[in-house]
C-alpha positions as CSV (number, residue, x, y, z in Angstrom):
1,M,128.2,275.7,164.3
2,E,128.5,279.5,163.9
3,V,127.8,282.3,166.3
4,V,127.9,286.0,165.6
5,L,129.4,288.2,168.4
6,K,128.9,291.9,167.7
7,G,129.6,291.5,164.0
8,K,132.4,288.9,164.4
9,K,131.4,285.5,162.9
10,V,132.9,282.7,165.0
11,S,133.0,279.2,163.5
12,S,133.5,275.8,165.0
13,D,137.2,275.7,164.1
14,D,138.1,279.2,165.2
15,V,140.6,279.3,168.1
16,L,139.3,280.7,171.4
17,E,141.6,281.8,174.2
18,Y,140.3,282.9,177.6
19,K,142.0,285.0,180.3
20,S,142.2,283.6,183.8
21,N,138.9,283.7,185.5
22,P,137.9,287.4,186.1
23,K,134.5,286.7,187.7
24,R,133.8,287.2,191.4
25,E,134.8,284.1,193.3
26,G,131.8,282.2,194.6
27,S,129.4,283.6,192.0
28,N,127.5,281.5,189.5
29,A,129.3,283.2,186.7
30,H,132.7,282.3,188.2
31,G,131.6,278.6,188.3
32,R,130.4,278.6,184.7
33,Y,133.6,280.4,183.5
34,S,135.8,277.9,185.4
35,A,133.9,275.1,183.5
36,Y,134.6,276.4,180.0
37,E,137.8,278.6,180.3
38,E,140.0,275.8,178.9
39,A,137.9,275.5,175.7
40,T,140.0,276.2,172.6
41,T,137.2,276.0,170.0
42,L,133.6,277.0,169.8
43,D,132.5,273.3,169.8
44,E,134.5,272.6,172.9
45,Y,133.1,275.7,174.6
46,F,129.5,274.5,174.0
47,E,130.4,271.0,175.2
48,M,132.0,272.4,178.4
49,A,129.4,275.1,179.2
50,P,127.6,273.7,182.3
51,E,124.4,275.7,181.9
52,K,123.4,275.7,178.2
53,K,120.7,278.4,178.7
54,F,123.5,280.9,179.6
55,A,126.1,279.7,177.1
56,R,125.5,282.2,174.3
57,A,125.1,285.1,176.7
58,D,128.2,284.2,178.6
59,L,130.2,283.9,175.3
60,R,128.9,287.3,174.1
61,F,129.7,289.0,177.5
62,D,133.2,287.5,177.7
63,W,133.9,288.7,174.1
64,E,132.6,292.2,174.7
65,H,134.5,292.6,178.0
66,G,137.9,291.4,176.8
67,H,137.9,288.1,178.6
68,L,138.2,286.2,175.3
69,T,140.1,286.4,172.0
70,V,139.1,284.7,168.8
71,N,142.0,283.7,166.5
72,G,144.1,286.2,168.5
73,E,141.7,289.1,167.9
74,K,140.2,291.1,170.7
75,Y,136.8,292.8,170.6
76,E,137.0,296.4,169.4
77,E,134.0,298.6,170.0
78,E,132.9,300.4,166.9
């Protein structure tokens, strides 16, 4: 599987690392983040994501807001 996040191609075996949950406690986003924040690969992320319809949008949001690194790289706005 591959996903493109603002020009960054992320593959199944790329290493994901999440910060501790920055979402507002009690929100739906906080619950979803709690479910997948331990994922270390893209495949694990999609397996752990509780609401598949939000999975790609959550991944993109987390990347663009610095909650996630891919292979140690942070999102850098162009």
